[in-house]
PAMARBA-196215 format. One record per residue: residue number from 0; residue in three letters; y, x, z of N, C-alpha, C in turn. Coordinates in nm, 2 decimals, always signed. Layout:
N
pos / code / nY / nX / nZ / caY / caX / caZ / cY / cX / cZ
NUM / Ala / Y / X / Z / Y / X / Z / Y / X / Z
...
//
This chain:
141
pos / code / nY / nX / nZ / caY / caX / caZ / cY / cX / cZ
0 / Val / +13.08 / -0.57 / +19.97 / +13.02 / -0.68 / +19.88 / +12.87 / -0.68 / +19.91
1 / Leu / +12.81 / -0.57 / +19.91 / +12.66 / -0.56 / +19.93 / +12.63 / -0.61 / +20.07
2 / Glu / +12.71 / -0.58 / +20.17 / +12.68 / -0.62 / +20.31 / +12.69 / -0.77 / +20.32
3 / Ala / +12.78 / -0.83 / +20.24 / +12.80 / -0.97 / +20.25 / +12.68 / -1.04 / +20.18
4 / Glu / +12.63 / -0.99 / +20.07 / +12.51 / -1.04 / +20.01 / +12.39 / -1.04 / +20.10
5 / Ile / +12.38 / -0.92 / +20.17 / +12.27 / -0.91 / +20.26 / +12.27 / -1.01 / +20.38
6 / Ala / +12.39 / -1.03 / +20.43 / +12.41 / -1.12 / +20.54 / +12.38 / -1.26 / +20.49
7 / Gln / +12.42 / -1.29 / +20.37 / +12.40 / -1.43 / +20.31 / +12.25 / -1.45 / +20.30
8 / Leu / +12.18 / -1.35 / +20.24 / +12.03 / -1.36 / +20.23 / +11.96 / -1.38 / +20.36
9 / Arg / +12.01 / -1.31 / +20.46 / +11.95 / -1.32 / +20.59 / +11.96 / -1.46 / +20.65
10 / Ser / +12.08 / -1.51 / +20.63 / +12.10 / -1.65 / +20.69 / +12.02 / -1.75 / +20.61
11 / Lys / +12.00 / -1.73 / +20.48 / +11.92 / -1.82 / +20.40 / +11.77 / -1.81 / +20.44
12 / Phe / +11.73 / -1.68 / +20.47 / +11.60 / -1.66 / +20.51 / +11.57 / -1.73 / +20.65
13 / Val / +11.66 / -1.71 / +20.74 / +11.65 / -1.78 / +20.87 / +11.64 / -1.93 / +20.86
14 / Glu / +11.73 / -1.98 / +20.77 / +11.73 / -2.13 / +20.75 / +11.59 / -2.17 / +20.69
15 / Ser / +11.54 / -2.09 / +20.60 / +11.41 / -2.14 / +20.53 / +11.30 / -2.12 / +20.63
16 / Val / +11.30 / -2.03 / +20.72 / +11.20 / -2.01 / +20.82 / +11.20 / -2.13 / +20.92
17 / Glu / +11.33 / -2.16 / +20.96 / +11.34 / -2.27 / +21.05 / +11.30 / -2.41 / +20.99
18 / Ser / +11.33 / -2.42 / +20.86 / +11.30 / -2.55 / +20.80 / +11.16 / -2.55 / +20.75
19 / Gly / +11.09 / -2.44 / +20.74 / +10.96 / -2.43 / +20.69 / +10.95 / -2.43 / +20.54
20 / Thr / +11.06 / -2.41 / +20.47 / +11.05 / -2.40 / +20.32 / +11.07 / -2.26 / +20.28
21 / Ile / +11.02 / -2.22 / +20.17 / +11.04 / -2.09 / +20.12 / +11.16 / -2.08 / +20.04
22 / Leu / +11.23 / -1.98 / +20.06 / +11.36 / -1.96 / +19.98 / +11.32 / -1.91 / +19.84
23 / Arg / +11.36 / -1.99 / +19.74 / +11.33 / -1.95 / +19.61 / +11.46 / -1.96 / +19.53
24 / Glu / +11.49 / -1.84 / +19.48 / +11.61 / -1.83 / +19.39 / +11.57 / -1.79 / +19.26
25 / Pro / +11.63 / -1.84 / +19.15 / +11.60 / -1.79 / +19.02 / +11.62 / -1.64 / +19.00
26 / Ala / +11.53 / -1.58 / +18.93 / +11.54 / -1.44 / +18.91 / +11.66 / -1.41 / +18.83
27 / Arg / +11.73 / -1.31 / +18.88 / +11.86 / -1.27 / +18.82 / +11.83 / -1.18 / +18.70
28 / Glu / +11.91 / -1.18 / +18.60 / +11.90 / -1.09 / +18.49 / +11.96 / -0.96 / +18.54
29 / Pro / +11.89 / -0.85 / +18.52 / +11.95 / -0.72 / +18.57 / +12.07 / -0.68 / +18.49
30 / Ser / +12.16 / -0.62 / +18.56 / +12.29 / -0.58 / +18.49 / +12.26 / -0.46 / +18.39
31 / Ala / +12.36 / -0.42 / +18.32 / +12.34 / -0.32 / +18.22 / +12.31 / -0.19 / +18.29
32 / Gly / +12.37 / -0.16 / +18.40 / +12.34 / -0.04 / +18.48 / +12.20 / -0.05 / +18.54
33 / Gly / +12.16 / -0.17 / +18.58 / +12.02 / -0.19 / +18.63 / +11.92 / -0.17 / +18.52
34 / Arg / +11.95 / -0.22 / +18.40 / +11.86 / -0.21 / +18.29 / +11.84 / -0.06 / +18.25
35 / Arg / +11.96 / +0.01 / +18.25 / +11.95 / +0.16 / +18.22 / +11.87 / +0.23 / +18.33
36 / Ser / +11.89 / +0.19 / +18.45 / +11.81 / +0.25 / +18.56 / +11.66 / +0.22 / +18.55
37 / Gln / +11.63 / +0.10 / +18.51 / +11.49 / +0.06 / +18.48 / +11.43 / +0.14 / +18.37
38 / Glu / +11.51 / +0.16 / +18.26 / +11.46 / +0.24 / +18.15 / +11.44 / +0.38 / +18.19
39 / Glu / +11.54 / +0.44 / +18.27 / +11.52 / +0.57 / +18.31 / +11.40 / +0.59 / +18.40
40 / Gln / +11.38 / +0.49 / +18.49 / +11.26 / +0.49 / +18.57 / +11.13 / +0.49 / +18.49
41 / Gln / +11.13 / +0.40 / +18.38 / +11.02 / +0.39 / +18.30 / +10.99 / +0.52 / +18.22
42 / Asn / +11.10 / +0.58 / +18.17 / +11.09 / +0.71 / +18.10 / +11.04 / +0.82 / +18.19
43 / Thr / +11.09 / +0.82 / +18.32 / +11.04 / +0.91 / +18.41 / +10.89 / +0.90 / +18.44
44 / Lys / +10.85 / +0.77 / +18.46 / +10.71 / +0.74 / +18.48 / +10.62 / +0.79 / +18.37
45 / Glu / +10.67 / +0.76 / +18.25 / +10.59 / +0.81 / +18.13 / +10.59 / +0.96 / +18.12
46 / Ala / +10.70 / +1.02 / +18.15 / +10.70 / +1.17 / +18.15 / +10.61 / +1.23 / +18.25
47 / Ile / +10.61 / +1.16 / +18.37 / +10.52 / +1.21 / +18.48 / +10.38 / +1.19 / +18.44
48 / Ala / +10.35 / +1.07 / +18.38 / +10.21 / +1.05 / +18.33 / +10.17 / +1.15 / +18.23
49 / Leu / +10.25 / +1.18 / +18.13 / +10.22 / +1.28 / +18.03 / +10.20 / +1.42 / +18.10
50 / Asn / +10.28 / +1.45 / +18.20 / +10.27 / +1.58 / +18.27 / +10.13 / +1.59 / +18.34
51 / Val / +10.10 / +1.48 / +18.41 / +9.97 / +1.47 / +18.48 / +9.86 / +1.49 / +18.38
52 / Gln / +9.87 / +1.42 / +18.27 / +9.76 / +1.42 / +18.17 / +9.75 / +1.57 / +18.11
53 / Ser / +9.86 / +1.63 / +18.09 / +9.86 / +1.77 / +18.04 / +9.80 / +1.86 / +18.14
54 / Leu / +9.84 / +1.84 / +18.27 / +9.79 / +1.93 / +18.38 / +9.64 / +1.91 / +18.39
55 / Arg / +9.59 / +1.79 / +18.38 / +9.45 / +1.76 / +18.39 / +9.37 / +1.83 / +18.28
56 / Ala / +9.43 / +1.82 / +18.16 / +9.36 / +1.89 / +18.04 / +9.36 / +2.04 / +18.06
57 / Glu / +9.47 / +2.10 / +18.11 / +9.48 / +2.24 / +18.13 / +9.38 / +2.28 / +18.24
58 / Leu / +9.37 / +2.20 / +18.35 / +9.28 / +2.23 / +18.46 / +9.13 / +2.23 / +18.40
59 / Leu / +9.10 / +2.13 / +18.32 / +8.97 / +2.12 / +18.26 / +8.94 / +2.24 / +18.18
60 / Gln / +9.04 / +2.28 / +18.10 / +9.02 / +2.40 / +18.01 / +9.00 / +2.52 / +18.10
61 / Glu / +9.07 / +2.54 / +18.21 / +9.06 / +2.65 / +18.30 / +8.92 / +2.65 / +18.36
62 / Gln / +8.87 / +2.53 / +18.40 / +8.74 / +2.52 / +18.46 / +8.63 / +2.56 / +18.36
63 / Gln / +8.65 / +2.52 / +18.24 / +8.55 / +2.56 / +18.14 / +8.55 / +2.71 / +18.11
64 / Val / +8.67 / +2.77 / +18.11 / +8.68 / +2.92 / +18.09 / +8.61 / +2.99 / +18.21
65 / Gln / +8.64 / +2.93 / +18.33 / +8.58 / +2.99 / +18.45 / +8.43 / +2.98 / +18.45
66 / Ala / +8.38 / +2.87 / +18.41 / +8.23 / +2.85 / +18.40 / +8.17 / +2.95 / +18.30
67 / Gln / +8.24 / +2.97 / +18.19 / +8.19 / +3.07 / +18.09 / +8.19 / +3.21 / +18.15
68 / Lys / +8.30 / +3.24 / +18.22 / +8.30 / +3.37 / +18.29 / +8.19 / +3.39 / +18.39
69 / Asp / +8.17 / +3.28 / +18.46 / +8.06 / +3.28 / +18.56 / +7.92 / +3.30 / +18.50
70 / Glu / +7.90 / +3.23 / +18.38 / +7.77 / +3.25 / +18.31 / +7.76 / +3.39 / +18.26
71 / Lys / +7.87 / +3.45 / +18.21 / +7.86 / +3.59 / +18.15 / +7.84 / +3.68 / +18.27
72 / Thr / +7.90 / +3.66 / +18.38 / +7.88 / +3.75 / +18.50 / +7.74 / +3.74 / +18.54
73 / Gln / +7.68 / +3.62 / +18.55 / +7.54 / +3.61 / +18.58 / +7.45 / +3.68 / +18.48
74 / Glu / +7.48 / +3.67 / +18.35 / +7.40 / +3.73 / +18.25 / +7.41 / +3.88 / +18.26
75 / Val / +7.53 / +3.94 / +18.29 / +7.54 / +4.08 / +18.31 / +7.46 / +4.13 / +18.43
76 / Ser / +7.47 / +4.05 / +18.54 / +7.39 / +4.08 / +18.66 / +7.24 / +4.09 / +18.63
77 / Arg / +7.19 / +3.99 / +18.55 / +7.05 / +3.99 / +18.51 / +7.02 / +4.11 / +18.43
78 / Leu / +7.10 / +4.14 / +18.33 / +7.08 / +4.26 / +18.25 / +7.08 / +4.39 / +18.32
79 / Glu / +7.17 / +4.40 / +18.42 / +7.18 / +4.52 / +18.50 / +7.05 / +4.53 / +18.59
80 / Glu / +7.00 / +4.42 / +18.64 / +6.88 / +4.42 / +18.72 / +6.76 / +4.46 / +18.63
81 / Met / +6.76 / +4.41 / +18.51 / +6.65 / +4.44 / +18.42 / +6.66 / +4.59 / +18.38
82 / Ala / +6.78 / +4.64 / +18.36 / +6.80 / +4.78 / +18.33 / +6.75 / +4.87 / +18.44
83 / Ser / +6.78 / +4.83 / +18.56 / +6.74 / +4.91 / +18.68 / +6.59 / +4.91 / +18.69
84 / His / +6.53 / +4.79 / +18.67 / +6.38 / +4.78 / +18.68 / +6.32 / +4.87 / +18.57
85 / Leu / +6.37 / +4.87 / +18.45 / +6.32 / +4.95 / +18.34 / +6.34 / +5.10 / +18.37
86 / Thr / +6.45 / +5.14 / +18.43 / +6.48 / +5.27 / +18.47 / +6.37 / +5.32 / +18.58
87 / Asp / +6.35 / +5.23 / +18.67 / +6.24 / +5.26 / +18.77 / +6.11 / +5.28 / +18.71
88 / Glu / +6.07 / +5.19 / +18.62 / +5.94 / +5.20 / +18.55 / +5.94 / +5.33 / +18.47
89 / Cys / +6.04 / +5.37 / +18.40 / +6.05 / +5.49 / +18.32 / +6.03 / +5.61 / +18.41
90 / Asp / +6.10 / +5.61 / +18.52 / +6.09 / +5.72 / +18.62 / +5.94 / +5.74 / +18.67
91 / Ala / +5.88 / +5.62 / +18.70 / +5.74 / +5.63 / +18.75 / +5.65 / +5.68 / +18.64
92 / Leu / +5.67 / +5.63 / +18.52 / +5.59 / +5.68 / +18.40 / +5.61 / +5.83 / +18.38
93 / Trp / +5.74 / +5.87 / +18.39 / +5.77 / +6.02 / +18.37 / +5.70 / +6.10 / +18.47
94 / Arg / +5.70 / +6.05 / +18.60 / +5.63 / +6.13 / +18.71 / +5.48 / +6.13 / +18.68
95 / Ser / +5.43 / +6.02 / +18.64 / +5.28 / +6.01 / +18.61 / +5.25 / +6.11 / +18.49
96 / Val / +5.32 / +6.11 / +18.39 / +5.30 / +6.20 / +18.27 / +5.31 / +6.34 / +18.32
97 / Thr / +5.41 / +6.37 / +18.39 / +5.44 / +6.51 / +18.44 / +5.32 / +6.55 / +18.53
98 / Phe / +5.27 / +6.46 / +18.62 / +5.16 / +6.50 / +18.70 / +5.03 / +6.52 / +18.62
99 / Glu / +5.01 / +6.43 / +18.52 / +4.89 / +6.45 / +18.43 / +4.90 / +6.58 / +18.35
100 / Lys / +5.02 / +6.61 / +18.30 / +5.03 / +6.74 / +18.23 / +5.00 / +6.86 / +18.32
101 / Arg / +5.06 / +6.85 / +18.44 / +5.04 / +6.96 / +18.54 / +4.89 / +6.97 / +18.57
102 / Arg / +4.82 / +6.86 / +18.59 / +4.68 / +6.86 / +18.63 / +4.60 / +6.91 / +18.51
103 / Ser / +4.64 / +6.87 / +18.39 / +4.57 / +6.91 / +18.27 / +4.59 / +7.06 / +18.25
104 / Ala / +4.71 / +7.11 / +18.27 / +4.74 / +7.25 / +18.26 / +4.66 / +7.34 / +18.36
105 / Glu / +4.65 / +7.28 / +18.48 / +4.58 / +7.35 / +18.59 / +4.43 / +7.36 / +18.55
106 / Ala / +4.38 / +7.25 / +18.50 / +4.24 / +7.24 / +18.45 / +4.21 / +7.34 / +18.34
107 / Ala / +4.30 / +7.35 / +18.25 / +4.29 / +7.44 / +18.13 / +4.30 / +7.58 / +18.18
108 / Ala / +4.38 / +7.61 / +18.28 / +4.39 / +7.75 / +18.33 / +4.26 / +7.78 / +18.40
109 / Gln / +4.21 / +7.69 / +18.48 / +4.08 / +7.72 / +18.55 / +3.97 / +7.74 / +18.44
110 / Ser / +3.97 / +7.66 / +18.34 / +3.87 / +7.68 / +18.23 / +3.88 / +7.82 / +18.17
111 / Cys / +4.01 / +7.86 / +18.14 / +4.03 / +7.99 / +18.08 / +3.99 / +8.10 / +18.18
112 / Glu / +4.02 / +8.09 / +18.31 / +3.97 / +8.18 / +18.41 / +3.82 / +8.19 / +18.41
113 / Ala / +3.76 / +8.08 / +18.40 / +3.61 / +8.08 / +18.40 / +3.55 / +8.14 / +18.28
114 / Ile / +3.62 / +8.12 / +18.16 / +3.57 / +8.18 / +18.04 / +3.59 / +8.33 / +18.05
115 / Leu / +3.71 / +8.37 / +18.10 / +3.73 / +8.52 / +18.11 / +3.63 / +8.58 / +18.21
116 / Glu / +3.60 / +8.51 / +18.31 / +3.50 / +8.56 / +18.41 / +3.37 / +8.58 / +18.34
117 / Met / +3.33 / +8.47 / +18.27 / +3.20 / +8.48 / +18.20 / +3.20 / +8.59 / +18.09
118 / Gln / +3.31 / +8.61 / +18.02 / +3.32 / +8.72 / +17.92 / +3.31 / +8.85 / +17.99
119 / Ala / +3.37 / +8.87 / +18.11 / +3.36 / +8.99 / +18.18 / +3.22 / +9.02 / +18.23
120 / Gln / +3.15 / +8.91 / +18.27 / +3.01 / +8.93 / +18.31 / +2.92 / +8.97 / +18.19
121 / Leu / +2.95 / +8.90 / +18.08 / +2.87 / +8.94 / +17.96 / +2.89 / +9.08 / +17.92
122 / Arg / +3.01 / +9.13 / +17.92 / +3.04 / +9.27 / +17.89 / +2.97 / +9.36 / +17.98
123 / Gln / +2.97 / +9.32 / +18.11 / +2.91 / +9.41 / +18.21 / +2.76 / +9.42 / +18.18
124 / Arg / +2.70 / +9.30 / +18.14 / +2.55 / +9.30 / +18.11 / +2.53 / +9.38 / +17.99
125 / Val / +2.61 / +9.37 / +17.89 / +2.60 / +9.44 / +17.77 / +2.61 / +9.59 / +17.80
126 / Ser / +2.71 / +9.63 / +17.87 / +2.72 / +9.77 / +17.90 / +2.61 / +9.82 / +17.99
127 / Asp / +2.56 / +9.73 / +18.08 / +2.45 / +9.77 / +18.16 / +2.32 / +9.79 / +18.08
128 / Asn / +2.30 / +9.71 / +17.98 / +2.18 / +9.72 / +17.89 / +2.20 / +9.81 / +17.77
129 / Leu / +2.32 / +9.85 / +17.75 / +2.34 / +9.93 / +17.63 / +2.27 / +10.07 / +17.63
130 / Pro / +2.27 / +10.14 / +17.74 / +2.20 / +10.27 / +17.74 / +2.05 / +10.25 / +17.72
131 / His / +1.99 / +10.14 / +17.77 / +1.85 / +10.12 / +17.75 / +1.82 / +10.09 / +17.60
132 / Val / +1.91 / +10.01 / +17.55 / +1.89 / +9.97 / +17.41 / +1.91 / +10.09 / +17.32
133 / Ala / +2.01 / +10.17 / +17.35 / +2.03 / +10.29 / +17.28 / +1.91 / +10.39 / +17.29
134 / Gly / +1.86 / +10.40 / +17.41 / +1.74 / +10.48 / +17.43 / +1.62 / +10.43 / +17.35
135 / Asp / +1.60 / +10.30 / +17.36 / +1.49 / +10.24 / +17.29 / +1.50 / +10.26 / +17.14
136 / Arg / +1.62 / +10.26 / +17.09 / +1.64 / +10.28 / +16.95 / +1.61 / +10.43 / +16.91
137 / His / +1.65 / +10.51 / +17.00 / +1.63 / +10.65 / +16.98 / +1.48 / +10.68 / +16.97
138 / Glu / +1.41 / +10.62 / +17.06 / +1.27 / +10.65 / +17.06 / +1.20 / +10.59 / +16.94
139 / Val / +1.24 / +10.48 / +16.89 / +1.18 / +10.41 / +16.78 / +1.21 / +10.50 / +16.65
140 / Ser / +1.32 / +10.56 / +16.64 / +1.35 / +10.63 / +16.52 / +1.27 / +10.75 / +16.51
//
């Protein structure tokens, strides 16, 4: 049946081309099966459109989540860099303080040594002058 309709349409097309007129047939009303098929196609198109819309929304949400993760990762990197810089500064300060303490301790030790040396010299002078002083006292008495 379908092949006969196709053959008939071909012959009408050939005739219309030969005569220069366009074949115009009134639009046929779709059959019940055709209407059902059109409804199914429409339902399928709507379902696909909803799926696409849902997938786009999901993709947008995932992109936003990824953007937030990227921002947090960058923030963590900046904080780690700052922490490293502060650690380096603290280490340098610690070395400086330790060096100054050591230098101060060495200076204090040298001062103590100088004081002890002066004390020893004074004792020696006192002991060197003590017999003369004792003799002078003895003579005066």
